[in-house]
C-alpha positions in Angstrom: -25.9 -4.8 17.7 -25.2 -8.5 18.3 -21.6 -9.4 17.8 -20.5 -5.8 17.1 -17.6 -4.2 18.9 -19.5 -1.1 20.2 -17.5 2.1 20.7 -19.2 2.1 24.2 -17.1 -1.0 25.1 -13.6 0.4 24.3 -11.0 0.9 27.1 -11.0 4.6 26.5 -14.8 4.8 26.8 -14.8 2.6 29.9 -12.3 4.8 31.6 -14.4 7.9 30.8 -17.6 6.3 32.1 -15.8 5.2 35.3 -14.9 8.9 35.9 -18.6 9.7 35.3 -19.7 7.1 37.9 -17.2 8.4 40.4 -18.5 11.9 40.0 -22.1 10.7 40.5 -21.2 9.1 43.8 -19.3 12.1 44.9 -21.8 14.7 43.8 -25.1 13.1 44.9 -25.5 11.5 41.5 -25.4 14.8 39.8 -24.1 13.9 36.5 -21.0 13.6 34.6 -20.5 12.7 31.0 -17.7 11.7 28.8 -16.9 13.3 25.7 -17.8 16.6 24.6 -21.0 17.8 23.5 -23.8 15.6 24.0 -26.7 17.3 24.9 -28.4 14.9 27.0 -31.1 12.9 25.8 -33.9 15.1 25.8 -37.1 13.6 26.3 -40.2 14.9 25.0 -43.4 13.0 24.8 -45.3 13.5 21.7 -47.1 16.8 22.2 -49.9 15.6 19.9 -51.0 13.6 23.0 -50.9 16.6 25.2 -48.0 15.2 27.4 -45.4 17.2 29.2 -41.6 16.7 28.6 -39.9 14.0 30.5 -38.3 15.5 33.6 -34.5 15.1 33.9 -33.9 14.9 37.6 -30.1 14.6 37.2 -27.9 15.2 34.2 -24.2 14.3 34.1 -22.0 15.1 31.2 -18.3 14.3 30.8 -16.7 15.9 27.8 -13.4 14.3 26.6 -11.0 16.5 24.5 -8.0 14.2 24.9 -8.7 12.7 21.5 -9.0 14.6 18.2 -12.8 14.3 18.3 -15.3 15.7 20.7 -16.6 12.8 22.8 -19.5 13.3 25.2 -20.9 10.7 27.6 -24.1 11.7 29.2 -26.0 10.0 32.0 -29.4 11.3 32.9 -32.1 10.1 35.2 -35.5 10.8 33.8 -38.9 10.6 35.5 -42.3 10.4 33.9 -44.5 13.2 35.3 -47.3 12.5 32.9 -50.5 10.5 33.4 -49.9 8.1 30.6 -46.9 5.7 30.1 -44.1 7.0 27.8 -42.5 4.5 25.3 -40.3 6.9 23.4 -38.7 10.3 23.5 -37.1 12.8 21.1 -33.5 14.0 21.3 -32.6 17.0 19.2 -28.8 16.8 19.0 -28.8 19.4 16.1 -30.3 22.1 18.4 -28.2 21.1 21.5 -24.9 20.9 19.7 -25.3 23.6 17.1 -22.6 23.8 14.4 -21.1 20.4 15.3 -21.0 17.5 12.8 -22.2 14.3 14.4 -20.0 11.3 13.9 -21.6 8.7 16.2 -24.4 8.3 18.7 -25.7 5.5 20.9 -28.4 5.2 23.6 -28.5 2.7 26.5 -31.0 2.2 29.2 -29.8 1.3 32.6 -27.0 2.4 35.0 -23.7 0.7 34.1 -22.2 1.7 37.5 -18.9 2.9 38.7 -16.8 0.2 37.1 -19.0 -0.1 33.9 -20.0 -3.6 35.0 -23.8 -3.4 35.4 -25.8 -4.6 32.4 -27.5 -2.0 30.2 -29.8 -2.4 27.3 -29.1 -0.8 23.9 -32.0 1.2 22.6 -33.2 1.4 19.1 -33.6 4.8 17.4 -34.1 6.5 14.1 -33.5 9.9 12.6 -36.5 12.2 12.2 -37.4 13.7 8.9 -35.6 17.0 9.6 -32.3 15.2 10.4 -31.8 17.3 13.5 -33.7 15.1 16.0 -33.7 11.4 16.9 -36.7 9.3 18.1 -35.5 6.8 20.8 -37.6 3.8 21.8 -37.4 2.9 25.5 -36.9 -0.7 26.5 -40.4 -0.8 28.0 -43.1 2.0 28.5 -42.2 4.2 31.5 -45.2 4.4 33.8 -46.3 7.5 35.7 -43.9 8.7 38.4 -41.4 6.0 37.5 -37.7 6.7 36.8 -35.1 5.2 34.6 -31.5 6.0 33.6 -30.5 6.8 30.0 -26.8 6.8 29.0 -25.7 8.5 25.8 -22.5 8.2 23.9 -21.9 11.0 21.3 -19.0 11.8 19.1 -18.7 15.1 17.1 -16.0 16.9 15.2 -14.0 19.0 17.6 -12.9 21.5 15.0 -9.8 22.6 17.0 -8.2 25.8 15.8 -4.6 26.8 16.2 -4.0 29.6 18.7 -2.1 31.3 17.2 -2.5 30.1 13.6 1.3 29.7 13.1 4.0 28.5 15.5 7.7 27.7 15.7 8.9 24.1 15.5 10.1 24.2 19.1 6.8 25.8 20.4 4.1 23.9 22.2 1.0 23.2 20.0 -1.8 25.4 21.4 -5.4 24.9 20.2 -8.7 26.7 20.7 -12.0 24.9 21.4 -14.8 27.4 21.2 -18.6 27.9 21.2 -19.4 24.9 23.4 -22.5 25.2 25.5 -21.6 24.0 29.0 -25.3 24.4 30.1 -27.9 22.3 28.3 -31.1 24.3 27.8 -33.7 23.1 25.3 -37.5 23.4 25.2 -37.9 19.6 25.1 -35.9 19.2 28.3 -36.9 20.0 31.9 -33.6 19.6 33.6 -33.6 20.0 37.4 -29.9 19.6 38.0 -26.9 19.3 35.7 -23.1 19.3 35.8 -20.5 19.2 33.0 -16.9 18.1 33.3 -14.4 18.8 30.5 -11.1 16.9 30.4 -8.2 18.3 28.3 -4.9 16.5 27.4 -2.6 18.4 29.7 -2.7 20.7 32.7 -1.3 23.5 30.4 -4.6 25.4 30.1 -4.2 28.9 28.8 -7.8 30.2 28.9 -11.1 29.1 30.4 -14.4 30.8 30.0 -16.0 30.8 33.4 -19.7 30.1 33.9 -20.1 30.2 37.7 -19.6 27.9 39.4 -16.5 26.8 37.5 -13.6 24.8 39.0 -10.2 24.2 37.3 -8.2 21.3 38.7 -5.1 20.3 36.6 -6.5 19.1 33.2 -10.1 19.0 34.4 -12.6 21.9 34.2 -15.9 21.4 36.0 -19.0 23.5 35.2 -21.8 23.4 37.8 -23.7 22.0 39.4 -26.6 24.1 38.0 -30.0 23.8 39.5 -33.0 24.8 37.3 -30.7 27.0 35.2 -32.2 28.4 32.1 -30.3 29.8 29.1 -27.3 28.4 27.2 -23.8 29.4 28.2 -21.1 29.2 25.6 -17.5 28.6 26.7 -14.1 28.7 25.0 -11.0 26.8 26.1 -7.4 27.3 25.0 -5.0 24.6 26.0 -1.9 22.6 24.8 -2.6 19.7 22.5 0.6 17.6 22.4 -0.2 15.1 19.7 -0.5 15.5 15.9 -3.8 16.7 14.5 -4.0 14.2 11.7 -6.9 13.8 9.4 -7.4 11.5 6.4 -8.8 13.7 3.6 -9.7 10.6 1.5 -9.2 6.9 1.4 -9.9 4.8 -1.6 -10.1 1.0 -0.9 -9.9 -1.1 -4.0 -10.8 -4.7 -3.2 -10.5 -7.2 -6.0 -12.1 -10.7 -5.6 -10.7 -13.3 -8.0 -12.2 -16.6 -8.9 -8.7 -18.2 -8.6 -6.5 -16.4 -6.1 -6.6 -14.4 -2.9 -8.5 -11.2 -2.2 -6.3 -8.2 -3.1 -6.7 -5.0 -1.1 -5.2 -1.6 -2.1 -5.7 1.4 0.0 -4.8 4.9 -1.3 -4.5 7.5 1.4 -4.4 11.3 1.3 -3.3 12.3 4.9 -3.0 15.9 6.2 -1.8 17.4 9.5 -4.4 20.1 10.2 -2.4 21.6 13.1 -0.9 25.1 13.1 1.7 25.7 10.3 5.4 26.5 11.1 6.2 30.1 10.4 9.9 29.5 9.8 9.9 26.2 8.1 10.8 22.7 9.3 14.3 21.6 10.3 15.0 17.8 10.2 18.2 18.3 12.2 16.3 20.1 15.1 13.6 17.4 14.9 16.3 14.6 15.3 17.8 16.4 18.3 14.5 17.5 19.9 11.6 15.5 18.6 8.2 17.2 19.0 5.2 15.1 19.9 2.9 17.2 17.6 4.9 16.2 14.5 3.7 12.9 13.0 6.6 10.6 12.0 4.9 7.3 12.4 1.5 5.8 11.3 -0.2 2.9 13.0 -2.0 0.3 10.9 -3.9 -2.8 11.9 -4.6 -5.5 9.2 -7.1 -8.3 9.6 -6.2 -11.8 10.3 -4.6 -13.7 7.5 -3.1 -10.7 5.8 0.1 -11.3 3.8 2.1 -9.9 0.9 2.2 -6.4 2.4 3.1 -3.4 0.1 3.8 0.1 1.3 4.7 2.7 -1.4 4.1 6.1 -2.7 4.6 7.9 -6.1 8.4 7.5 -5.8 8.3 3.7 -5.2 8.5 1.3 -2.3 8.9 2.6 1.2 11.0 0.3 3.4 10.7 2.2 6.7 8.0 0.0 8.3 7.8 -2.8 10.8 5.1 -5.5 10.8 4.2 -7.8 13.7 2.0 -10.9 13.0 -0.3 -12.4 15.6 -3.4 -14.6 15.7 -5.8 -11.8 15.5 -4.2 -9.7 12.8 -1.1 -7.8 11.7 0.2 -4.6 13.4 2.2 -2.3 11.1 4.2 0.7 12.2 4.9 2.7 9.1 7.1 5.8 8.7 6.3 8.2 5.8 9.2 9.6 3.7 9.0 12.8 5.7 7.5 13.8 9.0 4.0 15.5 8.8 4.1 18.9 10.4 1.2 21.4 10.6 -0.2 22.1 7.1 1.7 19.3 5.4 0.1 16.4 3.6 1.2 13.2 1.9 -0.2 10.5 -0.4 0.7 6.8 -0.1 -0.6 3.4 -1.0 -0.8 0.3 1.3 -1.7 -3.1 -0.1 -2.1 -6.6 1.2 -3.8 -9.9 0.3 -6.4 -11.9 2.3 -7.4 -15.6 2.0 -10.9 -15.9 0.5 -11.9 -18.7 2.9 -12.1 -16.3 5.8 -14.1 -13.5 4.1 -16.1 -15.1 1.3 -18.9 -17.6 1.7 -22.3 -18.6 0.3 -25.4 -16.6 1.4 -28.1 -19.0 2.8 -30.5 -16.5 4.3 -30.6 -18.4 7.7 -29.4 -17.3 11.2 -25.8 -17.2 10.1 -26.7 -14.3 7.7 -28.8 -12.3 10.2 -26.3 -9.5 10.2 -27.0 -8.9 6.5 -30.7 -9.5 6.6 -31.2 -7.1 9.5 -29.2 -4.3 7.7 -31.1 -4.2 4.3 -34.0 -1.8 3.9 -36.2 -4.1 1.9 -36.5 -7.7 0.8 -35.4 -6.8 -2.7 -32.1 -5.7 -1.4 -31.3 -9.1 0.1 -28.6 -11.1 -1.6 -29.8 -14.0 -3.7 -29.6 -17.4 -2.1 -26.5 -19.3 -3.0 -24.7 -16.1 -4.1 -21.1 -15.5 -3.0 -21.1 -12.9 -0.2 -18.0 -10.9 0.8 -18.0 -9.5 4.4 -15.2 -7.1 5.4 -14.7 -4.1 7.7 -15.6 -0.8 6.2 -12.6 0.9 7.9 -9.1 0.9 6.3 -6.0 -0.3 8.0 -5.0 3.2 9.4 -6.1 3.4 13.1 -7.5 6.2 15.3 -7.7 8.9 12.6 -10.8 10.7 11.4 -11.7 9.9 7.7 -13.3 12.7 5.8 -14.1 10.7 2.7 -14.0 6.9 2.4 -14.6 5.1 -0.9 -14.8 1.3 -1.0 -14.6 -0.3 -4.5 -15.2 -4.0 -4.6 -14.4 -5.6 -7.9 -16.0 -9.1 -8.4 -15.1 -11.6 -11.1 -15.9 -10.7 -14.7 -19.3 -11.9 -16.0 -20.8 -11.9 -12.4 -24.5 -11.0 -12.1 -27.0 -10.0 -9.4 -24.5 -7.7 -7.6 -25.7 -6.1 -4.3 -24.0 -4.5 -1.4 -24.2 -2.1 1.5 -23.1 -1.5 5.1 -23.8 -4.1 7.9 -24.8 -2.1 11.0 -27.7 -1.9 13.4 -27.2 1.9 13.6 -28.7 4.3 11.0 -25.4 6.2 10.9 -23.5 5.9 7.7 -26.5 4.3 5.9 -28.9 5.7 3.3 -31.1 6.8 6.3 -28.4 9.1 7.7 -29.3 12.7 6.8 -26.2 14.1 8.6 -23.4 12.6 6.5 -23.5 11.3 3.0 -23.7 7.7 2.0 -23.8 6.8 -1.7 -23.6 3.5 -3.6 -23.1 3.0 -7.3 -22.0 0.3 -9.8 -19.1 0.8 -12.1 -16.5 -1.3 -13.9 -12.8 -1.8 -13.5 -10.0 -3.7 -15.4 -7.7 -6.1 -13.8 -5.4 -8.8 -15.1 -6.8 -10.9 -18.0 -10.1 -8.9 -18.0 -11.7 -8.6 -21.4 -14.8 -6.4 -20.9 -14.1 -5.2 -17.3 -15.3 -6.6 -14.1 -18.3 -5.2 -12.2 -17.6 -3.0 -9.2 -19.9 -2.2 -6.2 -19.0 1.3 -5.0 -19.7 2.4 -1.4 -18.9 6.0 -0.4 -19.0 7.4 3.2 -18.2 10.8 4.7 -17.0 11.8 8.2 -16.2 8.2 9.3 -15.6 7.8 13.1 -12.4 5.6 13.4 -13.7 3.7 16.5 -17.0 2.6 14.9 -16.6 -1.1 14.2 -19.0 -2.2 11.4 -18.7 -4.1 8.2 -20.1 -4.1 4.6 -21.2 -6.9 2.4 -21.1 -7.4 -1.4 -22.9 -10.4 -2.9 -22.8 -11.7 -6.5 -23.6 -14.7 -8.6 -20.8 -16.3 -10.6 -21.7 -16.3 -14.3 -21.0 -19.5 -16.3 -18.7 -17.7 -18.6 -16.2 -16.9 -15.8 -15.1 -20.5 -15.7 -14.3 -20.5 -19.4 -12.7 -17.0 -19.5 -9.3 -17.7 -18.1 -8.8 -21.1 -20.0 -9.9 -19.3 -23.2 -7.5 -16.4 -22.5 -4.6 -18.9 -21.9 -5.5 -20.7 -25.2 -5.7 -17.4 -27.1 -2.3 -16.4 -25.6 -0.7 -19.6 -26.8 -2.2 -19.2 -30.2 -0.9 -15.7 -30.4 2.6 -16.9 -29.4 2.5 -19.5 -32.3 1.3 -16.9 -34.8 4.0 -14.5 -33.7 6.7 -17.2 -34.0 5.6 -18.0 -37.5 5.6 -14.3 -38.5 9.0 -13.8 -36.9 10.4 -16.8 -38.8 9.1 -15.4 -42.1 10.8 -12.1 -41.4 14.1 -13.8 -40.5 13.8 -16.1 -43.6 13.7 -19.2 -41.4 11.5 -21.8 -43.1 9.5 -24.4 -41.3 10.4 -27.0 -44.1 14.1 -26.9 -44.8 15.2 -26.8 -48.5 18.3 -29.0 -48.9 19.6 -27.0 -51.9 19.2 -23.8 -50.0 21.0 -25.2 -47.0 23.9 -26.5 -49.1 24.2 -23.1 -50.8 24.4 -21.4 -47.4 27.1 -23.8 -46.3 29.1 -23.2 -49.5 28.9 -19.5 -48.8 30.3 -20.3 -45.4 33.2 -22.2 -46.9 34.0 -19.3 -49.2 34.2 -17.1 -46.2 36.4 -19.6 -44.5 38.8 -19.6 -47.5 39.2 -15.9 -47.2 40.0 -16.3 -43.6 42.6 -19.0 -44.5 44.2 -16.6 -46.9 44.3 -13.9 -44.4 45.7 -16.2 -41.7 48.5 -17.4 -44.1 49.3 -13.7 -44.9 49.5 -12.9 -41.2 52.0 -15.8 -40.8 54.2 -14.4 -43.5 54.1 -10.9 -41.9 55.3 -12.4 -38.6 58.2 -14.0 -40.4 59.1 -10.6 -42.1 59.0 -8.9 -38.7 61.4 -11.4 -37.2 63.7 -11.1 -40.2 63.9 -7.3 -39.6 64.8 -7.9 -36.0 67.7 -10.2 -37.1 69.0 -7.4 -39.4 69.0 -5.1 -36.4 70.7 -7.8 -34.4 73.6 -7.9 -36.9 74.0 -4.1 -36.7 73.7 -3.4 -33.0 74.0 -6.8 -31.3 70.7 -6.3 -29.3 70.0 -9.9 -28.4 67.3 -9.0 -25.8 65.4 -6.9 -28.4 65.5 -9.7 -30.9 64.2 -12.2 -28.3 61.3 -9.9 -27.4 60.3 -9.7 -31.0 60.6 -13.4 -31.4 58.4 -14.0 -28.3 55.6 -11.7 -29.4 55.5 -12.9 -33.0 55.7 -16.6 -32.0 52.4 -16.3 -30.1 50.8 -14.9 -33.3 52.2 -17.8 -35.3 50.7 -20.3 -32.9 47.4 -18.5 -33.0 47.3 -18.6 -36.8 48.3 -22.3 -36.8 45.5 -23.2 -34.3 43.0 -21.3 -36.5 44.0 -23.2 -39.6 43.6 -26.5 -37.7 40.1 -25.5 -36.7 39.2 -24.6 -40.3 40.6 -28.0 -41.4 38.4 -29.9 -39.0 35.3 -27.9 -39.9 35.8 -28.5 -43.7 36.2 -32.2 -43.2 32.9 -32.3 -41.2 30.9 -30.7 -44.1 31.5 -33.5 -46.5 32.6 -33.7 -50.1 29.3 -32.3 -51.4 30.1 -28.9 -49.8 33.9 -28.8 -49.8 35.9 -30.0 -52.8 38.6 -32.6 -52.3 41.1 -30.3 -54.0 40.6 -27.6 -51.4 41.0 -30.1 -48.5 44.2 -31.4 -50.1 45.6 -27.8 -50.5 44.7 -27.0 -46.9 46.5 -30.1 -45.6 49.6 -29.3 -47.6 49.5 -25.7 -46.3 49.4 -26.9 -42.7 52.3 -29.3 -43.3 54.4 -26.6 -44.9 53.6 -24.1 -42.1 54.6 -26.7 -39.4 57.9 -27.5 -41.2 58.7 -23.8 -41.9 57.9 -22.6 -38.4 60.0 -25.3 -36.7 63.0 -24.7 -38.9 62.7 -20.9 -38.8 62.5 -20.7 -35.1 65.6 -23.0 -34.7 67.6 -20.9 -37.1 66.5 -17.7 -35.3 67.6 -18.9 -31.9 70.9 -20.2 -33.4 71.7 -16.7 -34.8 70.9 -15.0 -31.6 73.1 -17.4 -29.6 76.0 -16.9 -31.9 75.7 -13.1 -31.7 75.5 -13.3 -27.9 78.8 -15.4 -28.0 80.5 -12.8 -30.2 80.8 -14.9 -33.3 82.0 -13.2 -36.4 79.1 -12.2 -38.8 80.8 -14.0 -41.7 81.2 -17.1 -39.7 77.5 -16.9 -38.7 76.4 -16.6 -42.3 78.5 -19.7 -43.2 77.0 -21.8 -40.4 73.3 -20.9 -41.2 73.8 -21.0 -45.0 72.3 -24.5 -45.3 69.3 -23.8 -43.1 68.7 -20.5 -45.0 68.6 -22.4 -48.3 66.0 -24.9 -46.9 63.9 -21.9 -45.6 64.0 -20.2 -48.9 62.8 -23.4 -50.6 60.0 -23.8 -48.1 59.0 -20.2 -48.4 58.7 -20.6 -52.2 56.4 -23.6 -51.8 54.3 -21.7 -49.1 53.7 -18.7 -51.4 52.7 -21.0 -54.2 50.2 -22.9 -52.0 48.7 -19.6 -50.7 48.1 -18.4 -54.2 46.3 -21.6 -55.0 43.6 -20.9 -52.3 40.9 -19.0 -54.2 37.5 -18.4 -52.7 
């Protein structure tokens, strides 16, 4: 128990025990007890020795129904009425709390007092073979006629039932808690006086089964005191439960330990609201206007210290409706699911994060620093090997204060690891292989992660009915195989080799040779030049077409005198002329750069002459075009216009003849 955060120590438990102590002072130390059930530690000395049961002079039980579980805190004063000292007693929780699933139980000797400040001693205990009783060892043998105080802390499944089974969205959530024995009567117990106080969440109590004397005061129902009462008395309570009845159907925690990076944690949740279903469906609009406390729209998670790289997603992708607050002790996350969880609804989502290895992974030395592990194993053969890497982490997932029906922890260690061992770290037999009430299983499997070749070993731990306030850890130890240090460099080398081979194969497919063939390269360039020659012919033809278009616009100008139309044609065609001229200049520069081995000197000479003729023709033609337009705009007689441009027309005709001849000489 050393260093463990006991459920007994929590604020909620402290408040409940304070209520129990107040009741003891007010009711002549008649007893109170916290949570619900608890049949008080029954004491029965081994009958094989002919001893009588321990006499319980005062029994106090306080049953707390304000949480989703049935919590019972019991305080009993016992007296040894036998001749011989008593060192142990038997407590049969299975008979006292019939039909209830035990989640947690603890025994302390001593009276913690009204403010929970007096020291008490935790008692060791173990399950009997039948799994229905517990043998508890006292701190010291109890001599004849001596008294001591035993405090019990028990947690059971409450098994609330909707009353009725369906409700409207705006109704209060009413639940039924039934078949609870408010009077403890067991053959192993000789109870002189007992009292039971039940606390419910709100004063809205619809029904109480009375077992006289019974007192109802706001949200508190007191049964007793009963003196020397024999025979069990079953009670049923119906009351308002204003918070969501959330249960985790299953959680799978996949923890991956890498030799190179951080510890990666992925938690896969299946969550369900087990409260009454809505008979007329759910309205998000009504919920926005009038939120109901029994509808779950937020989930509270607490991550360990050093957590980073948080991921919250479901089957549809990332969920961004969450807030994280980092502090020195950990990370608090308030996550909102995609839709509120009403009664009968369920959801699946994944929460992931990373942890630094330095805080959770260290060498196992087998000395006092590893006493938590050495005290938890059943035999020496289960101890981790000295020098092995040992991972210590909490068994519980990040989600807080919710009962977990099934919890699976898969710890993947580096590939090629050996001597893999693991199990829970706890001083309590609960949730271990010794626990006959709920299941605990362990197995070894394999999983594949990044760069795995044969799969990495996995230590699997499986728990059922996990109490969310029970703080205990697990360990997984392993030895790092020698091949693990060679695996990732070998994978990187193999990857580079595959890249090289793939590049070679791709080059072959694309006919790109590692050793260039000069003749092949020249042939390819010649083919490129032939393609350029075709483009030159096409460009020269486009030039002549532009000239023809402007000639037709001049003919229309003579007929209708539309100077603006002629100028518009001239502007559009002039841009095409310039584009073709620029293209020919680029082709000329490219051909000159290829050298005489690729481009013949005759072709270069022809291309130069072509460019010179085009420059001369375009300059003269555009001047003549503008002169004709200006004369038409001034109203010059057509015959006079022909006379003035006669000389320029003759020059243009001569240049056009030379241009056509040069174009015909360009053959690809």
